[in-house]
C-alpha positions in Angstrom: 0.1 0.0 0.2 1.1 3.7 -0.9 2.1 5.3 2.3 2.3 8.8 1.6 -1.8 9.1 0.7 -3.3 6.0 1.5 -4.7 4.5 4.9 -6.4 1.3 5.7 -9.8 2.8 4.1 -8.8 5.3 1.4 -7.4 8.9 1.7 -8.1 10.7 5.0 -6.6 13.5 7.0 -7.7 17.4 8.2 -9.8 19.5 5.2 -7.5 21.8 3.7 -4.1 20.2 5.0 -2.3 17.5 3.5 -3.4 15.1 2.4 -7.0 16.2 2.2 -6.5 19.1 0.0 -7.9 20.5 -2.9 -4.9 19.8 -5.4 -4.2 16.3 -3.6 -7.7 15.3 -4.3 -7.7 16.6 -8.1 -4.4 14.8 -8.3 -6.3 11.5 -7.3 -9.3 12.4 -10.0 -6.2 12.4 -12.6 -4.3 9.5 -11.3 -7.1 7.4 -10.9 -9.3 8.4 -14.0 -6.2 7.7 -16.1 -5.6 4.0 -14.5 -9.0 2.7 -15.0 -9.1 3.8 -18.6 -9.7 0.5 -20.2 -11.1 0.9 -23.7 -12.7 3.0 -26.7 -15.6 4.4 -24.7 -16.9 6.6 -22.5 -15.8 5.6 -19.3 -17.8 6.8 -16.3 -17.3 7.9 -12.2 -20.5 7.9 -9.9 -18.9 10.2 -6.8 -21.1 10.6 -3.4 -20.7 12.4 -0.5 -21.3 12.8 3.4 -22.8 16.4 4.9 -19.2 18.0 5.8 -18.8 21.7 4.9 -15.4 20.3 2.9 -17.1 18.0 0.8 -17.4 20.9 -1.8 -14.0 21.6 -2.1 -13.0 17.8 -2.3 -16.1 17.2 -4.6 -15.1 19.9 -7.3 -11.7 19.5 -7.1 -12.2 15.5 -7.8 -14.6 16.6 -10.8 -11.9 18.7 -12.5 -9.5 15.6 -12.2 -11.6 12.6 -13.3 -12.9 15.3 -16.2 -9.3 15.8 -17.5 -8.6 12.6 -17.6 -12.0 11.9 -20.2 -14.2 10.5 -17.5 -17.9 11.4 -17.3 -18.9 12.4 -13.8 -22.0 11.9 -12.1 -22.7 13.6 -9.0 -24.8 12.1 -6.5 -24.9 14.3 -3.8 -25.0 13.3 -0.1 -25.4 9.3 -0.2 -24.1 6.5 2.3 -21.0 4.4 1.3 -23.0 1.3 0.0 -25.0 3.7 -1.8 -22.0 4.7 -4.1 -21.0 1.0 -4.0 -24.0 -0.5 -5.1 -24.5 2.4 -7.9 -21.0 1.7 -9.1 -22.1 -1.3 -10.2 -25.5 -0.6 -11.1 -24.6 2.2 -13.6 -22.0 0.2 -15.0 -19.3 3.3 -14.0 -15.5 2.4 -14.2 -14.9 3.8 -10.7 -16.9 5.0 -7.5 -15.5 7.7 -5.1 -17.5 8.3 -1.5 -16.1 11.8 -0.6 -16.0 11.0 3.8 -14.1 10.7 6.9 -16.8 8.2 8.4 -17.3 8.4 12.0 -14.9 11.3 12.5 -15.6 14.7 13.1 -16.1 17.6 10.5 -12.4 19.2 10.7 -11.6 15.5 8.7 -12.5 14.2 5.3 -11.1 11.4 3.3 -11.8 9.8 -0.3 -12.5 6.2 -0.5 -12.0 4.4 -4.1 -14.4 1.4 -5.3 -13.5 -0.8 -8.5 -16.1 -0.8 -11.1 -17.2 -4.1 -9.3 -18.2 -2.2 -6.1 -15.3 -3.4 -4.0 -13.0 -1.2 -2.6 -9.3 -1.1 -3.9 -6.6 -3.4 -3.3 -3.5 -2.3 -2.4 -1.9 -3.3 -4.9 -4.0 -1.0 -7.1 -3.6 1.9 -4.6 -0.1 1.5 -5.0 -0.6 2.3 -8.7 -2.4 5.0 -8.2 0.0 6.7 -6.0 2.7 6.1 -7.9 0.8 7.9 -11.0 0.1 11.1 -8.5 3.5 11.4 -8.2 4.1 11.2 -11.9 3.7 14.2 -14.5 0.6 12.7 -16.0 -0.1 15.8 -19.4 0.8 14.0 -21.6 -1.8 10.5 -20.4 -4.6 13.4 -20.2 -7.3 13.4 -22.6 -7.6 16.2 -25.6 -9.3 19.2 -25.6 -12.4 17.2 -27.3 -12.2 14.1 -25.6 -12.5 16.0 -21.9 -15.3 14.6 -19.4 -18.5 16.2 -18.6 -20.2 16.5 -14.6 -23.5 15.7 -14.2 -26.1 15.8 -11.0 -28.2 12.6 -11.0 -31.5 12.7 -9.4 -33.4 9.6 -7.7 -30.3 8.1 -6.4 -31.8 8.3 -3.2 -34.6 6.2 -4.5 -32.8 3.4 -6.3 -30.7 2.9 -2.6 -34.2 2.9 -0.8 -35.6 0.1 -3.1 -32.7 -1.7 -2.9 -32.1 -2.0 0.7 -35.6 -2.8 0.8 -35.6 -5.7 -1.9 -33.0 -7.5 0.9 -36.4 -8.5 3.1 -38.7 -10.7 2.0 -41.8 -9.2 0.3 -44.0 -9.5 3.2 -42.1 -8.1 5.5 -43.0 -5.8 8.1 -42.1 -3.4 10.6 -45.9 -2.5 11.6 -46.3 -2.2 15.3 -42.3 -1.3 16.0 -41.6 2.3 17.7 -37.7 2.8 16.3 -35.7 5.8 17.3 -32.7 6.5 14.0 -29.9 8.5 14.9 -28.7 9.3 11.5 -25.5 11.2 13.0 -26.1 14.3 10.6 -24.4 12.5 7.9 -25.1 10.7 4.6 -28.3 8.6 5.6 -30.5 11.4 7.4 -32.8 11.0 5.0 -33.1 7.5 3.4 -32.9 5.5 6.5 -35.8 7.4 8.5 -37.7 6.4 5.4 -36.8 3.1 4.7 -38.2 2.3 8.0 -41.0 4.6 7.4 -41.9 2.8 4.1 -41.5 -0.5 6.2 -44.4 0.1 8.2 -42.3 1.4 11.7 -43.4 4.8 13.9 -40.1 6.3 13.3 -38.4 8.9 15.6 -35.6 10.6 14.0 -32.5 12.3 15.6 -29.2 13.4 14.3 -31.1 14.0 10.7 -30.5 18.4 10.7 -27.1 18.5 9.2 -25.2 21.3 8.7 -21.6 21.0 7.3 -20.4 21.1 11.1 -22.3 18.5 13.0 -21.6 15.2 11.4 -20.9 12.9 14.5 -20.9 15.4 16.8 -22.3 14.0 20.1 -24.3 11.5 18.2 -24.4 8.6 15.5 -22.7 5.4 16.7 -19.5 6.7 18.4 -21.8 8.5 20.5 -24.7 6.9 21.7 -25.6 8.5 24.6 -28.1 10.8 23.0 -30.1 7.2 21.4 -30.3 6.3 25.0 -31.9 9.0 25.9 -34.3 8.9 23.1 -34.8 5.7 23.7 -35.6 5.5 26.9 -37.9 8.9 26.6 -40.2 7.4 23.8 -40.1 4.0 25.2 -38.8 2.6 21.8 -39.0 -1.1 20.7 -34.7 -0.3 19.5 -32.3 2.5 19.0 -30.8 2.5 15.4 -26.9 4.5 15.1 -25.2 5.3 12.0 -21.9 6.5 11.3 -21.4 9.5 9.3 -21.3 7.5 6.2 -23.9 4.8 7.3 -21.7 1.7 6.5 -21.5 0.6 10.5 -23.9 0.3 13.1 -24.7 0.0 16.9 -27.8 -1.0 17.9 -29.6 0.2 21.1 -32.3 -2.1 23.0 -35.3 -1.4 24.8 -33.5 -0.8 28.1 -30.6 1.4 26.1 -28.1 -0.6 26.6 -25.7 -0.5 23.3 -25.3 -3.9 21.2 -21.7 -3.5 19.4 -20.7 -5.1 15.9 -19.1 -8.1 17.7 -22.8 -8.9 19.1 -24.9 -7.8 15.6 -22.4 -10.6 14.0 -22.9 -13.0 16.3 -27.0 -12.5 16.0 -26.8 -12.8 12.3 -24.5 -15.3 12.1 -26.2 -17.7 14.6 -29.6 -16.8 12.9 -28.5 -17.6 9.4 -26.6 -20.5 10.6 -30.1 -22.1 11.9 -31.7 -21.3 8.4 -28.6 -23.0 6.5 -28.1 -19.5 4.9 -24.3 -18.9 6.6 -21.6 -19.7 4.1 -17.9 -20.7 4.7 -18.6 -22.3 7.9 -18.3 -19.6 9.9 -17.8 -15.4 10.2 -15.1 -13.3 9.5 -13.8 -10.2 11.7 -10.8 -8.6 12.8 -7.9 -8.8 15.5 -10.0 -6.2 17.8 -13.5 -8.5 17.7 -13.9 -10.0 20.9 -12.7 -13.6 22.5 -15.9 -13.6 23.5 -17.4 -13.9 20.1 -14.9 -16.5 19.2 -15.6 -18.6 21.8 -19.7 -18.2 20.9 -18.9 -19.7 17.5 -16.8 -22.2 18.2 -19.8 -23.4 21.1 -22.0 -23.5 17.6 -19.4 -25.4 15.9 -18.7 -22.1 13.9 -15.1 -20.6 12.9 -13.9 -17.0 13.4 -11.8 -16.0 10.8 -9.4 -13.1 11.7 -8.0 -10.6 9.3 -6.2 -6.8 10.2 -8.2 -4.5 10.9 -10.3 -2.6 7.8 -13.2 -3.7 6.3 -11.9 -4.6 3.2 -9.7 -6.9 4.7 -12.8 -8.7 6.0 -14.4 -8.4 2.4 -11.2 -9.6 0.8 -10.9 -13.2 3.0 -14.6 -13.3 2.4 -14.3 -13.2 -0.7 -11.5 -15.6 -0.8 -12.6 -18.4 0.8 -16.3 -18.1 0.7 -18.0 -16.5 4.1 -20.9 -14.9 3.5 -20.6 -12.5 7.0 -18.2 -10.5 8.2 -17.7 -7.1 10.3 -16.3 -5.3 12.5 -16.9 -4.7 16.8 -17.2 -1.0 15.6 -20.2 -2.2 13.9 -19.2 -2.3 10.0 -21.2 -5.7 8.9 -20.3 -6.9 5.4 -23.2 -9.5 4.2 -22.2 -10.4 0.6 -25.1 -11.8 -0.5 -26.3 -8.3 -0.4 -23.5 -6.0 -0.9 -20.1 -5.7 -1.1 -19.0 -3.5 1.6 -20.5 -2.2 5.0 -23.9 -1.6 5.1 -25.4 -0.2 8.7 -29.0 0.2 7.5 -28.9 -3.5 5.8 -27.7 -4.7 8.8 -30.0 -2.8 11.0 -32.6 -4.6 9.3 -31.5 -8.1 9.8 -31.2 -7.4 12.9 -35.1 -6.1 13.0 -35.8 -9.6 10.9 -34.4 -12.0 13.9 -36.9 -9.6 16.1 -39.3 -10.2 14.0 -39.5 -13.8 13.0 -38.7 -15.0 16.9 -41.4 -12.3 18.3 -38.3 -11.5 20.7 -37.1 -7.9 22.3 -34.0 -6.3 20.9 -32.5 -7.5 24.7 -33.3 -11.0 24.1 -31.7 -11.5 21.0 -28.8 -8.8 21.2 -27.1 -10.6 24.3 -25.9 -13.2 21.9 -22.4 -14.2 24.2 -21.1 -13.0 27.4 -18.3 -10.6 26.3 -14.3 -11.3 27.9 -13.6 -8.0 29.8 -11.6 -5.9 27.0 -10.1 -2.5 27.4 -9.0 -0.3 24.3 -7.1 2.9 24.8 -5.3 5.2 22.6 -2.4 6.9 22.5 -1.8 10.1 20.0 1.3 10.9 18.9 3.1 13.8 16.5 5.9 12.2 14.5 8.4 8.8 14.6 7.4 5.0 15.3 6.3 4.4 18.9 6.1 0.9 18.4 9.9 0.6 17.6 11.3 2.0 20.7 13.2 -0.9 22.3 11.2 -0.2 25.8 7.9 -0.5 24.1 8.8 -3.8 22.4 10.0 -4.9 25.9 6.9 -4.0 27.7 4.3 -5.4 25.1 6.9 -8.7 25.4 6.4 -8.6 29.3 2.3 -8.0 29.1 1.7 -11.4 26.7 3.4 -13.0 29.2 1.4 -12.0 31.9 -1.6 -12.3 29.8 -0.7 -16.3 29.0 -3.0 -18.3 27.2 -6.4 -16.6 28.5 -6.3 -13.5 26.6 -5.2 -11.3 24.0 -3.0 -8.6 23.1 -3.1 -6.4 20.3 -1.4 -3.2 19.6 -1.4 -1.1 16.5 -1.2 2.2 14.9 -4.6 3.3 13.3 -4.9 3.6 9.9 -6.9 6.5 9.8 -5.7 9.1 12.6 -2.3 9.8 14.1 -2.8 7.3 17.0 -1.5 4.1 18.5 -4.3 1.7 19.6 -4.0 -0.8 22.9 -6.1 -3.3 23.4 -6.2 -6.2 25.9 -8.5 -8.9 26.8 -8.6 -11.4 29.1 -10.9 -13.5 31.7 -9.3 -11.5 34.8 -10.5 -7.9 34.4 -7.8 -6.6 37.2 -5.2 -8.1 35.0 -6.3 -6.6 31.5 -6.8 -3.0 33.2 -3.2 -3.4 34.8 -1.7 -4.2 31.2 -3.3 -1.6 29.2 -2.8 1.6 32.0 1.2 0.0 31.8 1.7 -0.1 28.1 -0.1 3.4 28.0 2.1 5.0 30.0 5.4 3.1 28.1 4.0 3.8 24.6 2.8 7.8 25.8 6.3 8.5 27.6 8.0 7.0 23.8 6.1 9.4 21.6 5.8 12.2 24.2 
């Protein structure tokens, strides 16, 4: 993977600062356009975005880059990331682009790229694009008569709404359910409440008034406090929290208790297994998923295949090994029977499907296993490579020895922020707490 621009989920950074500048965005458009020209026909790219103020700047810069490479651009406006992936395939585009920094605050933005098959690009293709970005592409750009055109597309939300509803049986109804939906003031602020309402639910909306600055602010899947308050206040049957680009979801039950991505994976996986719908003999998740999920699946005769952090690594393993369900503890849930990437809304509908088919409450289906005590803390750093410090390396080895076979330790740099993530889990919570706090202290001193 190119290290100058691309991280674990495309390119991401503070808006109007490197690498998230108009100049870099234009280079992305030019380089990607050149890389995906594959024949003598009008090439096309679809571009969606979330609700950040900087989306306008990045969008226009990308348009300049892609049209200069001879690609026609279809602008989708604010739509969820999975809608971009779906429409890339649906309109036979050569490339799909989502402008979003997912769960980050409005100051950040990002560029996610999808191939013509609707899947995120591989490390190899991103590396090629990065090399092209560093080259002089003047000779490879379109001539003055072959420049691309840009068009804003109407009806995109309606197409996605119908796509989401088609993942359910024709007779499926949410009538009689009161649902609170938190749209994170993000990309799904219109489509998510509409889907739930069309399916018959009583819908209570929050986080549905984006203003360019409030995406993910005190709302969404990374902050469910307001959702919990609203569920309690309205006596709702369930609360659903999406993130800024709606590719992840966290559910809140009727008692205002969180149901995280691991529990959602267990819930869907167990239900699909009972229905003979689960492929691959298990589920794919990342190294961050709770040990309790692994033990739960083992008791069912199923496996948990772990990958590096990042939903595209999960998807790659699913495709290579025949799995149809995978995801992350953070709420990315990928169901390859329906989608090519995480889709928070479709995942939430699967939870509702289990509730309806079993006639059980969210609290009854949402606690599939008892999580092993797990603590995750982040250490911010400005430069250098703290994990290569000799003191840090020694402390990590000591921590692994202390946990032994009854726990796990995962320490990694974030692929989207300048953070070192320190996670430990084990059957003894006191030991886990001591180990994480000790490592935070050592890494913090090294990162200072």
